[in-house]
Backbone as a printed PyTorch tensor [residue, N CA C, xyz], in Angstrom:
tensor([[[  9.7010,  27.2130,  -0.4830],
         [  8.4700,  27.4810,  -0.3250],
         [  7.6620,  27.0380,  -1.2610]],

        [[  6.4090,  26.3820,  -1.1080],
         [  5.6100,  25.7110,  -2.1150],
         [  4.7450,  26.8520,  -3.0500]],

        [[  4.5800,  26.6260,  -4.0400],
         [  3.5130,  27.6600,  -4.7560],
         [  2.1690,  27.2750,  -4.8210]],

        [[  1.1950,  28.4180,  -4.7090],
         [ -0.0710,  27.7230,  -4.1590],
         [ -0.5320,  26.9650,  -5.0200]],

        [[ -0.6600,  26.8740,  -6.4810],
         [ -1.1460,  25.8590,  -7.4270],
         [ -0.4710,  24.3490,  -7.5910]],

        [[  0.4870,  24.4990,  -6.2990],
         [  1.2660,  22.9550,  -6.4310],
         [  0.7130,  22.4790,  -5.1930]],

        [[ -0.0330,  23.0320,  -4.3930],
         [ -0.1870,  22.4170,  -2.7430],
         [ -1.3130,  21.3240,  -3.3480]],

        [[ -1.2980,  20.2820,  -2.1710],
         [ -2.2130,  19.1880,  -2.4520],
         [ -2.0890,  18.1020,  -3.7780]],

        [[ -1.0480,  18.6760,  -4.4070],
         [ -0.6390,  17.8640,  -5.9490],
         [  0.3280,  16.9930,  -5.8190]],

        [[  0.7170,  16.1830,  -6.2400],
         [  1.8210,  15.1560,  -6.3860],
         [  3.0970,  15.8400,  -7.3420]],

        [[  4.0020,  15.3390,  -7.4660],
         [  5.4180,  15.5920,  -8.1310],
         [  4.9660,  15.9400,  -9.6480]],

        [[  3.7850,  15.1730,  -9.9970],
         [  3.7180,  15.5880, -11.3820],
         [  2.8190,  16.8910, -11.5770]],

        [[  2.4120,  17.2430, -10.5020],
         [  1.1850,  18.2970, -10.6080],
         [ -0.2950,  17.8150, -10.5610]],

        [[ -0.4670,  16.4470, -10.6320],
         [ -1.7570,  16.0870, -10.7070],
         [ -2.2440,  15.9940,  -9.4290]],

        [[ -3.7600,  16.1710,  -9.4200],
         [ -4.5030,  16.2410,  -7.9420],
         [ -4.4000,  14.8110,  -7.4690]],

        [[ -4.1060,  14.7270,  -6.2760],
         [ -3.8940,  13.3680,  -5.6730],
         [ -5.4330,  12.9660,  -5.1430]],

        [[ -6.2160,  13.4410,  -5.1150],
         [ -7.4950,  13.1490,  -4.5840],
         [ -7.6720,  13.2460,  -2.9420]],

        [[ -8.4590,  12.8890,  -2.3450],
         [ -8.6740,  12.9710,  -0.8400],
         [ -7.7620,  11.7590,  -0.3280]],

        [[ -7.3610,  11.9140,   0.8560],
         [ -6.8700,  10.9030,   1.8970],
         [ -7.6310,   9.3720,   1.7840]],

        [[ -7.3540,   8.6560,   1.4870],
         [ -7.8510,   7.1830,   1.2970],
         [ -8.0190,   6.6270,   0.2020]],

        [[ -8.0380,   7.6940,  -0.7640],
         [ -8.1000,   7.2360,  -2.3240],
         [ -9.5630,   6.6900,  -2.3750]],

        [[ -9.1120,   5.3400,  -3.0330],
         [-10.5450,   5.0060,  -3.6060],
         [-11.2090,   3.8890,  -2.5720]],

        [[-10.8030,   3.9730,  -1.0760],
         [-11.5330,   3.3940,  -0.5940],
         [-13.3300,   3.5960,  -0.2110]],

        [[-13.8280,   2.3110,  -0.3410],
         [-15.5330,   2.4510,  -0.2950],
         [-15.9880,   1.6280,   0.9350]],

        [[-17.1230,   1.6670,   1.3080],
         [-17.8180,   1.0910,   2.2920],
         [-16.9250,   0.7270,   3.5500]],

        [[-17.0440,  -0.3250,   3.9180],
         [-16.2640,  -0.7510,   5.0650],
         [-15.0230,  -0.3410,   5.1580]],

        [[-14.3360,  -0.7280,   4.1170],
         [-12.9880,  -0.4480,   3.8030],
         [-12.5100,   1.0360,   4.5610]],

        [[-13.3660,   1.9210,   3.6890],
         [-13.4000,   3.3410,   3.8620],
         [-13.4770,   3.8210,   5.3020]],

        [[-14.4460,   3.3220,   5.8800],
         [-15.1950,   3.3150,   7.3780],
         [-13.7710,   2.9610,   8.3030]],

        [[-13.0930,   1.6320,   8.4700],
         [-12.1680,   1.4550,   8.7820],
         [-10.8190,   2.2060,   8.7170]],

        [[-10.7130,   2.3540,   7.2500],
         [ -9.5190,   3.8180,   7.0270],
         [ -9.7570,   4.8740,   7.9770]],

        [[-10.8140,   5.5120,   7.9250],
         [-11.3100,   6.5610,   8.6720],
         [-10.9140,   6.5740,  10.1410]],

        [[-11.2650,   5.2620,  10.9540],
         [-11.0690,   4.9860,  12.4300],
         [ -9.4560,   4.8080,  12.3790]],

        [[ -8.6180,   4.2740,  11.5910],
         [ -7.2170,   4.1280,  11.5850],
         [ -6.5890,   5.6840,  11.3400]],

        [[ -7.2020,   6.2720,  10.9510],
         [ -6.6540,   7.6940,  10.4860],
         [ -7.0710,   8.6520,  11.6360]],

        [[ -8.3190,   8.3690,  12.4920],
         [ -8.3920,   9.2080,  13.5880],
         [ -7.4550,   8.7090,  14.5620]],

        [[ -7.4300,   7.4520,  15.0230],
         [ -6.4920,   6.6520,  15.9060],
         [ -4.9200,   7.3390,  15.5890]],

        [[ -4.7140,   7.2200,  14.5520],
         [ -3.1370,   7.6690,  14.1500],
         [ -2.9100,   9.5360,  14.6470]],

        [[ -4.0380,   9.9780,  14.4520],
         [ -3.8340,  11.4010,  14.9370],
         [ -3.7920,  11.7220,  16.3560]],

        [[ -4.4880,  10.4970,  17.1270],
         [ -4.4410,  10.9380,  18.8250],
         [ -3.1620,  10.0950,  18.8790]],

        [[ -2.7560,   9.1950,  18.3060],
         [ -1.3860,   8.8410,  18.8750],
         [ -0.4210,   9.9410,  18.9990]],

        [[ -0.3610,  10.3440,  17.2650],
         [  0.4850,  11.3780,  17.1720],
         [  0.4420,  12.7910,  18.0100]],

        [[ -0.3990,  13.3520,  18.4180],
         [ -0.9030,  14.2750,  19.2640],
         [ -0.2990,  13.7960,  20.7490]],

        [[ -0.3040,  12.7740,  21.0670],
         [  0.0640,  12.0520,  22.6170],
         [  1.6470,  11.9470,  22.5190]],

        [[  2.0710,  11.5970,  23.7180],
         [  3.4170,  11.1150,  24.1590],
         [  4.3570,  12.3310,  23.2200]],

        [[  5.3020,  11.9590,  22.4500],
         [  6.2500,  12.5870,  21.6590],
         [  5.7580,  13.6870,  20.6110]],

        [[  4.8320,  13.4490,  20.5160],
         [  4.0010,  14.4960,  19.3240],
         [  4.8080,  14.2470,  18.1770]],

        [[  4.6180,  13.3600,  17.5900],
         [  4.8430,  13.0040,  16.2310],
         [  4.2410,  13.3280,  15.1670]],

        [[  4.6530,  13.7060,  13.8270],
         [  4.0980,  13.8650,  12.6900],
         [  2.9530,  12.4030,  12.5590]],

        [[  1.6260,  12.5640,  12.1370],
         [  1.3440,  11.5390,  11.7480],
         [  1.5780,  10.5720,  10.6470]],

        [[  2.3190,  10.9150,   9.7790],
         [  2.9550,   9.8090,   8.8690],
         [  3.9920,   9.3160,   9.5680]],

        [[  4.7300,   9.6640,  10.3750],
         [  5.5210,   9.0470,  11.1360],
         [  5.3050,   7.4340,  11.7360]],

        [[  3.9450,   7.3500,  12.0080],
         [  3.1810,   6.4760,  12.9100],
         [  2.7180,   5.4630,  11.6760]],

        [[  2.0280,   5.9560,  10.9020],
         [  1.4760,   5.0600,   9.6170],
         [  1.3770,   6.1910,   8.5780]],

        [[  1.6860,   5.5140,   7.3530],
         [  1.5740,   6.1520,   6.2120],
         [  0.0200,   6.1500,   5.6810]],

        [[ -0.5820,   6.9170,   4.8210],
         [ -1.6470,   6.4050,   4.2310],
         [ -1.8500,   5.3600,   3.5180]],

        [[ -0.5260,   4.7560,   2.6370],
         [ -0.6700,   3.8590,   1.8440],
         [ -0.8470,   2.5510,   3.1220]],

        [[ -0.2020,   2.8390,   4.1030],
         [ -0.3260,   1.7070,   4.9090],
         [ -1.4030,   1.0940,   5.6870]],

        [[ -1.8860,   2.7050,   6.0630],
         [ -3.6000,   2.5160,   6.4540],
         [ -4.5210,   1.8270,   5.7460]],

        [[ -4.3590,   2.4910,   4.3000],
         [ -5.2590,   1.5230,   3.0100],
         [ -5.0920,   0.2890,   3.1980]],

        [[ -3.7740,  -0.4290,   3.0940],
         [ -3.5730,  -1.6880,   3.2430],
         [ -3.9640,  -2.3240,   4.3190]],

        [[ -3.8030,  -1.7950,   5.5210],
         [ -4.5710,  -2.4320,   6.5160],
         [ -6.2280,  -2.5800,   6.6430]],

        [[ -7.0240,  -1.5120,   6.1140],
         [ -8.2360,  -1.3730,   5.8260],
         [ -8.6320,  -2.6660,   5.0270]],

        [[ -7.8160,  -2.6870,   3.9600],
         [ -8.4170,  -3.9090,   2.9530],
         [ -8.1300,  -5.1750,   3.5150]],

        [[ -6.7930,  -5.4020,   3.9720],
         [ -6.3900,  -6.7440,   4.3980],
         [ -7.0020,  -7.0230,   5.7880]],

        [[ -7.3320,  -6.3750,   6.7620],
         [ -8.1340,  -6.5310,   7.9960],
         [ -7.4890,  -7.5340,   8.5050]],

        [[ -5.8940,  -7.3830,   9.0670],
         [ -5.3130,  -8.5220,   9.6540],
         [ -6.1260,  -8.9060,  11.0060]],

        [[ -6.0410, -10.2640,  11.3800],
         [ -6.4000, -10.5740,  12.2330],
         [ -5.3980, -11.2330,  13.6450]],

        [[ -4.0720, -11.2770,  13.2810],
         [ -2.7930, -11.5210,  14.2030],
         [ -1.7850, -10.6720,  13.9500]],

        [[ -0.6000, -10.9880,  14.6100],
         [  0.3960, -10.5640,  14.4190],
         [  1.0530, -10.9810,  12.7560]],

        [[  0.9560, -12.2520,  12.5240],
         [  1.8620, -12.5380,  10.9620],
         [  1.1660, -12.0040,  10.0700]],

        [[ -0.4420, -11.8050,  10.0640],
         [ -1.0390, -11.0880,   8.8620],
         [ -0.7330,  -9.4120,   9.1850]],

        [[ -0.5930,  -8.9340,  10.2040],
         [ -0.0840,  -7.5710,  10.2090],
         [  1.2170,  -7.4680,   9.8450]],

        [[  2.0740,  -8.1340,   9.7290],
         [  3.1700,  -8.0010,   9.4240],
         [  3.2880,  -8.3440,   7.8010]],

        [[  2.4850,  -8.8600,   7.3260],
         [  2.5580,  -9.0890,   6.0070],
         [  1.7860,  -7.9340,   5.2280]],

        [[  1.3610,  -6.9710,   5.8160],
         [  0.9080,  -5.7640,   5.0460],
         [  1.9820,  -4.8470,   4.7900]],

        [[  2.3250,  -4.6380,   3.6690],
         [  3.5340,  -3.7180,   3.1450],
         [  3.4670,  -2.3590,   4.0230]],

        [[  4.8030,  -1.9850,   4.4940],
         [  4.8560,  -0.9300,   5.2090],
         [  4.7300,  -1.0530,   6.6880]],

        [[  4.5900,  -2.3190,   7.2280],
         [  4.4540,  -2.6160,   8.7270],
         [  5.4650,  -3.4380,   9.0130]],

        [[  6.4860,  -3.5060,   9.5700],
         [  7.7010,  -3.9090,   9.9700],
         [  7.3900,  -4.2310,  11.4010]],

        [[  8.7050,  -5.0030,  12.0260],
         [  8.5360,  -5.6760,  13.3320],
         [  8.6610,  -4.4990,  14.4130]],

        [[  9.3550,  -3.3640,  14.1330],
         [  9.2040,  -2.2450,  15.0570],
         [  7.5150,  -1.7530,  15.1510]],

        [[  7.0420,  -1.3820,  14.1520],
         [  5.8480,  -0.7480,  14.0890],
         [  4.7680,  -1.8800,  14.7530]],

        [[  4.8740,  -3.1090,  14.3420],
         [  4.1720,  -4.0130,  14.8220],
         [  3.8340,  -4.2350,  16.4570]],

        [[  5.4830,  -3.9250,  17.0820],
         [  5.5830,  -4.1270,  18.4260],
         [  5.1340,  -3.0340,  19.0870]],

        [[  5.1430,  -1.5770,  18.4860],
         [  4.7550,  -0.4290,  19.1160],
         [  3.1950,  -0.2620,  19.3170]],

        [[  2.7060,  -0.6950,  17.7470],
         [  1.1680,  -0.4220,  17.7810],
         [  0.1840,  -1.2970,  16.9410]],

        [[  1.1130,  -2.7210,  16.9710],
         [ -0.0730,  -3.7160,  16.5140],
         [ -0.8530,  -4.3350,  17.2800]],

        [[ -0.8890,  -4.1100,  18.8320],
         [ -1.8780,  -4.4490,  19.6020],
         [ -3.0530,  -3.6170,  19.4760]],

        [[ -2.5980,  -2.4530,  19.5130],
         [ -4.1140,  -1.2140,  19.2220],
         [ -4.5010,  -1.5980,  17.9240]],

        [[ -3.5980,  -1.6780,  16.9700],
         [ -4.5830,  -1.6400,  15.6050],
         [ -5.1370,  -2.9930,  15.4370]],

        [[ -4.6110,  -4.3090,  16.0800],
         [ -5.7700,  -5.6190,  16.1410],
         [ -7.0840,  -5.3300,  16.7200]],

        [[ -6.7510,  -4.6000,  17.9870],
         [ -8.0280,  -4.6620,  18.7490],
         [ -9.0490,  -3.6270,  18.0080]],

        [[ -8.6570,  -2.7860,  17.1840],
         [ -9.4950,  -1.5550,  16.4660],
         [-10.1250,  -2.3300,  15.1810]],

        [[ -9.3090,  -3.4410,  14.6290],
         [ -9.9160,  -4.1410,  13.6580],
         [-10.7420,  -5.0130,  14.1930]],

        [[-10.5050,  -5.9310,  14.9770],
         [-11.5430,  -6.6980,  15.6960],
         [-12.6130,  -5.9900,  16.2890]],

        [[-12.9680,  -4.9880,  16.7670],
         [-14.1380,  -4.2280,  17.4080],
         [-14.4540,  -3.7230,  15.9720]],

        [[-13.9160,  -3.2660,  15.1510],
         [-14.8220,  -3.2730,  13.9170],
         [-15.4290,  -4.0890,  13.2060]],

        [[-14.8300,  -5.3760,  13.4520],
         [-15.3960,  -6.4980,  12.5980],
         [-16.5050,  -7.0910,  13.5580]],

        [[-16.4350,  -6.5210,  14.9480],
         [-17.4860,  -7.4190,  15.8220],
         [-17.0630,  -7.9760,  16.5760]],

        [[-15.9080,  -8.7820,  16.5900],
         [-15.0820,  -9.3840,  17.3980],
         [-15.2190,  -8.8590,  19.1670]],

        [[-15.4570,  -9.5800,  19.7840],
         [-15.3130,  -8.7740,  21.2340],
         [-13.6140,  -8.6020,  21.5150]],

        [[-13.3240,  -7.6050,  22.6360],
         [-11.8260,  -7.6570,  22.7450],
         [-11.8320,  -8.3550,  24.1370]],

        [[-10.6950,  -9.2860,  24.1430],
         [-10.5720,  -9.7720,  25.2750],
         [ -9.3390,  -9.6420,  26.4700]],

        [[ -9.2160,  -8.8710,  27.3470],
         [ -8.2240,  -8.3780,  28.4580],
         [ -8.3310,  -9.1370,  29.4880]],

        [[ -7.1360,  -9.9170,  29.9210],
         [ -7.0910, -10.6650,  31.2320],
         [ -8.1870, -11.5720,  30.9710]],

        [[ -8.4700, -12.3070,  29.8100],
         [ -9.5530, -13.2150,  30.1280],
         [-10.9520, -12.8780,  30.0350]],

        [[-11.3390, -11.4800,  30.3080],
         [-12.4390, -10.9510,  30.2840],
         [-12.9800, -10.0040,  28.5900]],

        [[-14.0330, -10.7650,  28.2690],
         [-14.4230, -10.2870,  26.9260],
         [-15.1940,  -8.5410,  26.8640]],

        [[-14.7970,  -8.1680,  26.1850],
         [-15.5900,  -6.4400,  25.9510],
         [-16.1620,  -6.3760,  24.6420]],

        [[-17.2720,  -5.9750,  24.5130],
         [-17.6770,  -5.4320,  23.1200],
         [-17.1130,  -4.2160,  22.8180]]])
C-alpha cells in the first residue's frame, strides 16, 4: 500500500508535476487532445488502462513531433508497428485536424 506522502511522486520522492510536463502553447493543446482521446479509447471496447494505449512520454513525443505519415509516426520513441497499426490512423487524423489540414475519407475532404 502506498503511503499518503508518496502519492503522485516519483521513486525518488520528488514531485513529478502535472501530466504533460513542460509542454506549452500548441504542443500542450495537442497533448491535451491526445490525452482525452486516449481516455475515450481506454473506456471503449476492452476497457484498458490508459497507459497501455499510449504512455505520457509517447503523447509528449507525438505533441512535439507532430508526425504527418506512418514513417514519422514510427520514428516517435515508444510507437512500434503494433501501436501504429492499432491507433496510427486515428492519431494521424487527430494531428492533421489539429494542424488545420482537412481529413480525407474515401476521396472526400472534411474540415
